[in-house]
BANU-213002 format. One record per residue: x, y, z of N, C-alpha, C in turn. Coordinates in steps of 0.1 Angstrom, whole numbers, plus 5000, padded with zeros to 4 digits. Layout:
XYZXYZXYZ/...
This chain:
495746955884495446885896494146795895/493146845888491946765886492246645879/493146655868493446535860494146435869/495046485878495846395887494846325896/493946395901492946335910492046235903/491646265891490846175883491646045880/492946065877493845945874493945855886/494145915898494245845911492945765913/491745835911490445775913490245655904/490645675891490445565881491345445885/492645475889493545365893493045295905/492445365915491945305927490745215923/489945265914488745185910489145065903/490145075894490644955887491244845897/491944895907492544805917491444735925/490444815929489244755936488644655927/488444685914487744585905488544455904/489944475903490744355902490644265915/490644335926490544265939489244195940/488144265937486844205938486644085928/487244095916487143985906487943865911/489143895917489943785923489243715934/488643795943487943745955486743655951/486043695940484943605935485443475930/486643475924487143345919487743265930/488543325939489343255949488543235962/487543325965486843315977487743315989/488643415989489743425999489243486012/489543416023489343466037490643526042/490643656045491843726049492343686063/491443666072491843616085492443476084/491843396075492443266073493843276067/494043376058495343396051496343436062/496043526071496943566081497443446090/496443366094496743246103497543146094/497143136082497943036073499343076072/499643206071501043256070501743226082/501143246094501743216106502143066107/501142976103501442836103502542796093/502542866082503642836072504942876078/505042996085506243036091506742936101/505842886109506242796120506642666114/506142626102506442496096507842486091/508442606088509742606082510842616093/510442616105511342616116512042476117/513242466124513942346124513242226129/513542106123513041976127514241886130/513941756130515041656133516041646122/515641646109516541616098516541736088/517641746081517641846070516641806059/515941896053514941866043515141946030/514941876019515041956007513742036004/513742105994512642195991511342125989/511342005983510141935980509441885993/510241826002509641776014509141896022/509942006023509542116030508242176024/508142186011506942236004505742156008/505842026008504741936012504241966026/505141966035504741986049504242126052/504842226045504442366047503142386041/502842326030501542346024500442286032/500642176038499642106047499442196059/500542246065500342326077499642466074/499942516062499342646058497842626057/497442516051496042486049495342466062/496042396072495442386085495242526091/496242606090496142746095495042826089/494842806076493742876069492442836075/492242706077491042656083490842716097/491842716105491742776119491442916118/492042996109491643136107490243156103/489743076094488343086090487343056102/487742966110486942926122486943046132/488143106134488243216143487443336139/487443366126486643476121485143446122/484743326120483343286121482843306136/483743256145483343276159483343416163/484243496158484243646162483043716156/482643686144481443746138480243706146/480143576150479043526158478943606171/480043616178480143686190479743836189/480143896178479744036176478244056173/477743966165476243966162475443956175/475843886184475143866197475143986205/476044086202476144206210475744336203/475844326190475544446182474444416172/473444506171472344486161472844526148/473744616147474244666134475744676135/476444616125477944616125478344726115/478944826119479444936110480444886100/480344906088481344866078482244976074/483544956074484545056070484345096055/484845216052484745256038485345146028/484745146016485145046006486645046004/487245166001488645175998489545136010/489045166022489845126034489944976035/488744906032488744766033489744706023/489744756011490644696001492144736003/492344846009493744886013494244786024/493444756033493844666044494044526038/493144486028493344356022494644346014/494944456007496244455999497444456009/497344516020498344516030498544376035/497444306038497544166042498244076032/497844096019498444016009499944036008/500344166008501744206006502544156018/502044176030502744126043502843976043/501843906038501943756038503043716029/503143776017504143736007505543766012/505743886018507043926023507443846035/506443816044506743736056507143596052/506443536042506743406038508143396032/508443496023509743506017510843516027/510643596037511643616048511943486055/510843416059510943296066511643186058/511443186045512143086036513643116036/514043236035515443266035516043226049/515343256060515843216073515843066074/514842996069514742856070515942786062/516342846051517442786043518742786052/518842896059520042906069519942796079/518742776085518542666095518842536089/518342506077518642376071520142346069/520842456066522342436065522942406078/522442466089522942436102522642286106/521442236103521142096106522042006098/522142036085523041956077524441946082/524942066087526342066092526441976105/525441976113525441886125525641736121/525241706109525341566104526441546094/527341646093528441636083528041636069/526941706066526341706052526441846046/526341856033526241986027524842026026/524542146030523242196031522742256018/521442296017520842356006521242496003/521142545991521342685988520042765990/520142895993518942975995518042975982/518643005970517843015958517042885955/517742775957517042645955515942625965/516142665977515142645988513942725986/514042845979512942935977511842865969/512142755962511042685955510042625964/510342615977509442565987508142645986/508242785984507142865985506042835974/506442815962505542775952504842645954/505642545958505042415961504042415973/504442495983503542505995502242565991/502342665982501042735978500142635970/500742555961500042455954499342355963/500142305972499642195982498542255990/498742375995497742446003496442465996/496542505984495342525976494542395974/495342285971494642155969493942105982/494642125994494042086006492742166009/492842306007491642386010490542346000/490942315987489842275978489242145982/490042055988489441935994488441966005/488842056014487942096025486642156019/486742236009485542296004484642195997/485242095991484441985986483741915997/484341896008483641826019482541916024/482842046025481742136029480542136020/480742126007479642125997478941985999/479641886002478941756004478041766017/478541826027477741846039476441926036/476642036029475442116025474442036016/475041946007474141865999473341776007/474041706016473241606025472241686034/472641806038471741886046470441916039/470641956026469441996018468541866016/469241756013468441636011467641586024/468341606035467641566048466541666051/466741786048465741886051464541866041/464841816029463741796019462941676022/463641566025463041426025462741386039/463441426049463241376063462541476071/462441596066461841716073462641756085/463941746085464741786096464741946096/464542006107464542156108465842216101/465642326094466742386087467942416095/467742456108468842486117469742366120/469042246121469742116124470342046112/469842086100470242016088471742006086/472542116087473942106085474642006094/474242006107474841916116474541776112/473241746109472841616104473641576092/473741666082474541636070475941596073/476541676082477941636086478041506092/477041466101477041336107476941226097/476041246087475841146076477141126069/477841236065479141226058480141156066/480241186079481241116088480940966089/479640936090479340796091479640716078/479440786066479740726054481340706052/482040806056483540796055484040686064/483540686077484040586087483740446082/482540426077482140296072482940256060/483240346051484040316039485440286043/486040366052487440346054487740236065/486740196072486840086081486539956074/486039966062485639846055486239836041/485439866032485739846018487039906013/487140046016488340116011489640066017/489640036030490839996037491239856032/490239766031490539626026491039636012/490439716004490839725990492239785989/492539885997493839955996494939855999/494839786011495839686015495839566006/494739526000494739415990495639455978/495339575973496139625962497639635965/497939695977499339705982499939575983/499339475989499839345990500139285976/499239305967499339245954500539315947/500639445948501739515942503139475947/503239465961504539435966504839285966/503839205964504139065962504839035949/504639125939505239115926506739115928/507239215936508739225939509139115947/508339065956508738955965508938825956/508338815945508538695936509738705928/510338825927511538845919512838805927/513938795920515238765926516238855920/517038915929518139005924519038925915/519538995905520538925896521838895904/522038955915523238935923522938835934/521838765934521538665944521438525937/522038425941521938295935521738185946/521138085942520837975951522037915958/522037915971523237855978523337705976/524637655976524837515975525137455989/525537545998525937496011524737446019/524837336026523737286034523337376046/524337466050524037556061523037666058/522637676046521737786041520337736037/519337806042518037776036517937806021/517137736014517037746000518037665992/518937595999519937505993519237375989/519837285981519237155978518837075990/519537096001519337016014518237076022/517837206019516937276028515537226028/514837246039513437226040512537336035/513137446033512537566027513037586013/512137576003512537585989513037725986/514037725977514537855973513537955967/512537905959511637995953510538035963/510537995975509538035985510038135995/511338175994511938266004511638406003/511138445991510838595989512138665985/512038785980513138865975514238885986/513738925998514738956009515338826014/514538726015515038596020516138536011/515838545998516838485988518138565989/518038705991519238785992519938746005/519238726016519938696029520638566028/520038466023520738336024521838316013/521838396003522838385992524038475995/523938556005525138646009525538616023/526538696027527138676040528538616039/529338626049530738576048530838426049/531638366041531938226042532938196053/533138076056534138036066535538076062/535738066049537038106043537338256045/536238336042536438476043536538516058/535838456067535938496081537338466086/537838346082539238306086540238406081/540038446068541038546062541038676069/539838726073539738856080540238846095/539838746102540138736116541538666119/542038596109543238516111543138396120/541838346122541538236130540738136123/540738006127539937906120538437946122/537637906112536237946112535337836107/534037846111533037746106532137816096/531437746089530437796079529237846087/528937976087527738026094526437966089/525437946098524137896094523238016093/522538016081521438116079520138046075/519138046085517837986082516838096080/516038076070515038176066513838106061/512638156066511338096062510538206056/510138196043509338296036507838276039/507038366034505638356036505038236029/505638196018505138086010505837956013/506737956022507537836025506737716032/505637756038504837656045503537616038/503437666025502137646018501737496018/502637406015502237266014502737176025/503137236036503837156046502937116058/501837196060501037176072501637226085/502837296084503437346095503337496096/503537556108503637696109505037736105/505237866102506537916099507537886110/507137906123507937886134508437736135/507437646133507737506133508737466122/508537526110509537496099510837556102/510837676108512137736112512937656122/512237596132512937506141513437386135/512637326126513037206118514337236110/514337356104515537396096516737416105/516537466117517637486126518137346130/517237256133517737116136518437056125/518037076113518637006101520037056100/520337186102521637246100522537236112/522037176123522837166136523037296143/522037386142522137526147522237516163/521637426169521537416184522937376190/523837336181525137306185526137416184/525637526178526537646176526737726189/527737806189528037886201526937996203/526438056192525438166193524338136183/523138156188521938146180521138276181/520938346169520338476169518938466163/517938506170516538506165516238646161/516038666148515838796142514338816138/513738926142512438956137512639066126/512239036114512539116103511639236102/511939326093511039446090509939396081/509139486076507939456069508139356057/509139386048509339306036510039176039/510539156051511339046054512839076054/513239196055514639246054515339216067/516539166066517439146077518639236075/519039316084520239406083521439326081/522139336070523339256067524439296076/524439426081525539466090525439396103/524239376108524039306121524339156119/523939096108524238956106525638926104/526339006095527738986092528539006104/528239106112529139136124529139026134/527938966137527938856147528638736142/528538716128529238596123530738606123/531238726120532738756122533138736136/532338796145532738796160532938656165/532038566161532138426166532738326157/533538376147534238286138533338196130/532138246127531138166120530438056128/530738046141530137946149528737996154/527938036144526638096147525538046138/524338076143523138046135522238166136/521738206125520738316125519438266118/518338296125517038246120516038366119/515338366108514338476106513138426098/512038496099510838456091510238586085/509638576074508938686067507438676071/506838796075505438796079504638886070/505238956060504439046052505239076039/504439126029505039176016505339326017/504639386027504639536027505839596033/506239716028507339786035506939826049/507939856057507639886071506639986074/506640096066505640206068504240156067/503940076057502640016055502339906065/503339826068503239716078502839776091/503439896094503139956107501639986108/501040026097499640056097498739936097/499139836089498339716086498739586093/499939576096500439446100501039436114/500739536123501439536136501039416144/499839366142499439236148500239126143/500539126130501339016124502739026129/503339136130504739146134504939096148/503939136157504039086171503838936171/502938886164502638736164503938666158/504438716147505638656141506838656151/507038766158508138776167508038676179/506738676184506438586195506538446192/505938406181505838266177507238206174/508038286167509438236163510238216176/510238326184511138306196510638196205/509338186207508838086216509237946211/509137926198509437796193510937756194/511737856192513237836193513537816208/513037896216513337896231512937756236/511737706233511237576238512137466233/512637476221513537376216514937376223/515437496227516737506234516537446248/515437456254515137406267515237256268/515137186257515237036257516736996259/517637086258519037056260519437096274/520537026279521037066292521637206291/521537286302521937426302523337446296/524237356299525637366295525837336280/524737276274524837236259524037336251/523437436257522637526249523437636242/523037676230523737796224523437926232/524238026230523938156236522738206228/521638226234520338266227520238416227/520338476215520238626213519038666205/518538786207517438836199517838966193/517338996181517639116174516439166166/516239296166515239356158515539496155/515239536143515539676139514239746134/513939866138512839946134511539866138/510639836128509439756131509739616137/510939566132511339436137511539436152/512039546158512239556172510939546180/509839596174508539586180508039446181/508239366170507939226170508739146179/510039176180510939106189510639126203/510239256207509839286220508639206224/507739186215506439126218506538986223/507738926222507938786227508038786242/508138906249508438906263507438986271/507038946283506039016291506639136298/507939126300508539236308510039206310/510739286318512139276320512539136326/511739096336512038966342511938846332/510938856324510738746314511938746304/512238866300513338886291514638836296/514938866309516238826315516238676317/515138616319515038476322515338386309/514938446298514938366285516038386276/516738506276517738526266519038556273/520138546264521438566268521938706264/521038776256521438906252520338956242/520139086241519139146232519639276227/519539296214519939416207518739466198/518239586202517139646194517539786189/517339796176517939916169516840006164/516840136166515940226161514440196164/514140166177512840126180511740226178/510640196172509540296171509040336185/508540456185508040516198506940436204/506240356197505140276202505540146208/506840106208507339986214506939976228/506339866232505739856246506839856257/507839766255508939766265509839886265/510039936253510840066252510240176260/508940186258508140296265508240276280/508140156285508240126299509640166305/510740126298512040156303512340306302/511940366291512240516289511440596299/510140566301509340646311509840626325/510440516328510940486342512440516343/512940596335514440626335514840696348/516040686351516540756363516440906362/516040976373515941116373517241186368/517041286359518141356354518641306341/518241186337518741136324517641166313/518141216301517141256291516441146284/515341176278514641066270515441026258/516241116252516941076241518040976244/518540976256519540886261519340846275/518240766278517840736292518940646299/518940656312519640566320518540486329/518540356327517540276334518240196345/517740216358518340136369519840146369/520440266367521840286367522540206356/521840156346522540086335522939946339/522339886349522839756354522539646344/521339656337520939546328520639606314/519939716313519539776301520339906298/520839926286521540046283521040096269/521040226268520640296256521840376251/522040366238523240436232523040496218/523640606216523740666203525140646197/526040596205527340556200527940456209/529140406206529740296214530040346228/530440466229530840516243529640516252/528440536247527340536256527040396262/527340296255527140156260528240116270/529440176268530540146277530840246288/529840326291530040436300530440386314/531240456321531740416335530540406344/530740326354529640306364529540166368/528440126374528239986378528439886366/528939766370529139666359527739636352/527839626339526639586331526439436332/525439396339525239256343524639176331/524939056331524338966321522938916326/522038886317522138916302521939056299/522839106290522839246286521739276275/521139396277520039436268520439576263/520439596250520839726245519839786235/519639916236518839986226519740086219/519740086206520440196198519440296193/519640426196518640526192519440656190/519240716179519740856177518740956181/519241066186518441176189517741236177/518241216165517741266153516941166145/516641046151515940936144514340956145/513741006134512241026135511440906138/511940786135511240666137511140636152/512140676160512140666174511140766181/511040886175510440996182509041036176/508640976165507341006159506240936168/505241016171504040966178502841056175/501640996175500441086173500341186184/500941156196500841256207501441386204/502341386194503041516190502041626186/500841586182499841676177499541786188/499241736200498841836211499641816224/500741736224501441716236502941736234/503541816243505041836242505741716247/506641646239507341536244508541576253/508941486261510141516270511341546262/511541486251512741506243512841646237/511741716237511741856233511541956245/511541896257511541976269512841976275/513641876272515041856278516041916268/517341926272518341966263518441876250/518541936239518541856226519741756225/519541656217520641566214521741626206/522841566205524041626199523841666184/522941586177522741616163521341676160/520741736170519441796168519641946171/519042026162519242176163518642226176/519442306183518942366196517742466193/517542496180516442586177515142516175/515142386175513942306173513042326186/511742356183510742376194509542296191/508742256201507542196199506442296197/505642276186504542366182503342276179/502242296186501042206184500742196169/500442076165500142046151501342046142/502042156142503242176133504342066135/504742046148505741956150505441816146/504141776147503641646143503941626128/503541726120503741716106505141726102/505941806109507341806106508041676108/507841616119508441486122507841376113/506641386109506041296099506741306086/507041426082507841436070509241386071/509841406083511141346085511241196084/510141126086510140986085510540936071/510141016061510440976047511840996044/512641066052514041096049514941036060/514340946068515140886079516440816075/516440766063517640696058518440786048/518040906047518640996037519841076043/520341036054521441106060522641006062/523741056068524940976069524740886081/525540776081525640686092525940766105/525240726116525440796129524340896131/523440906122522341006123521040946118/519941006121518640956116518540816119/518040736109517740596111518940516105/520140576104521340506098522240476110/522340346114523140306125524440246121/524540206109525840166103526540056112/527840076113528639976120528539986136/527740086140527540096155526839966159/526139896150525539766154526539666158/527739666151528839576155529339616169/529539736172529939776186528939736196/527639746193526639706202526639556204/526839476194526839336195528039296204/529239366202530339336210530139366225/529439476228529139516241528139416248/527139366240526139286246526639136248/527439086238527738946238529138916244/530039016243531439006248532038876242/532238876228532738756222534238726226/534638606227535938576231537038616220/538138676225539138716216538938846209/537838916212537539036205538439146211/539039226202539939336206539839446196/540339566199540239686190540739666176/541939596175542539576162541639486153/541139386159540239296152538939366148/538439446158537239516155537339606143/538439676141538639766130538739686117/539339576117539439486105538039446101/537239406111535839356108535039476103/535239586110534439706106534639746091/535839746087536139776073535539676064/535539556068534939446059533439466058/532739486069531239486069530739626063/531539726064531139856058531339846043/532339776039532539756024531439676018/531039576025529939496020528639576020/528339656030527139736030527139836018/528239896015528339986004528039905991/528539785990528239705978526739675977/526139635988524739605989523839725985/524239845990523439965986523539995971/524639955965524839985951524139895942/524039765945523539665936522139615939/521739625951520439565955519239645950/
């Protein structure tokens, strides 16, 4: 019996020694660990889109680190509160303390594993809503290891910041004679001022300068599947005012592709004209002394665009991209009797343009539309083309910027189509916030749908009710599109779309959780295009249905619509493969 007792004592002592040695290395806060586990568990609950283990690991690691910090703060506040009330805090026996710590570690590990298994099931449910194959549980369990690594890195970063604060505090106390009690606060203030100054100035400018330089390299390249057009109806052709080598990567792709008059006639069975595509790159005006908008109008005049039946003003996304599905669809609908004009305002992808170039996209959208609109007003009303505006994602924000409000929009255009609008869009916010009572934010009804309609599919735009009056304005938005629903307000504010019944492709299990939901939807942004058409930020040929609803092209019918749909979907598949 004595030998057994001695063995137990030695084993307990070794366990305590291991725990103490680990604590000295890791400096683990157990209250922080408990709260971190809770935050981790919340982070693997359903979000808008299915996520693989890598994305989930990233977001869960960040959330766990935030939870760890919250737990440390709570423990510090509790200790402070206790000290104000007790002169002496009784300590539990040493073995009891370490038994509790071991229980916390084991519970955290088991709890995290359970939530990962449950989360894998939820991810399969979300994938099924979108007609996709979900992850397997064994593969998804890798999330745990990645989350741990990310969490450790974030906490290490926080501790580095803490050490910097203490360093500044010591220096201030030594050289400026600040009282020791105030030194940490002063040190934190100094660090904040340094960071703000750095990121408002040198670092921010340097980052975007490097980004512009990096992405301008791709802008200078040309796809092997893009060649200079010979038709005078295209920018970049020998007759064009905008040189081929100034159009940028996306501009060169846009003008070198698209259906020809012959192809349109073959698909529709009707005579067709050669569509006009005018595009002005960032470098197209370098030696002209003109603005991009002025050169765009000159290019439209050169091609005879103002004599066409429909003229579409497109505000591009960050890199200058124009959705081929939207462009091709309108050209088939009007038998090529169309002109499409667009300008490039940035080298940066939309995500970076959203941070750095929102002023540029608004200015580009406003200047191009105003220039085209003023030119159309020089013609008699009966001789003007049908003036349409289009924007997708960040492009919709720039396109909206051309108008002061609904009255201005209705006065100037013959139709508007905006696809996947960011949550920060000014007009979109106005219309969605003033929606009719009882209609959800994911699919608002504004003024009974008389002028503006929101749709996630073609049926939404053609819903029964009052006649949709001209000029028609349409927004396409999926309930599962994170670009539409992401907002900084998600940090501490529950959005209407998570207070109302969920959209058809959003998990009914999704809940708003402070901090957590913001990071979840932020992670979804990176996968917005990684789902099937009809979900996320993939609108596919729904753009064609929306154009048909907005413009009501002559001779359009279901049989012709299906032929055109097959054609533009086949082209999009080709573009995704080779571009």
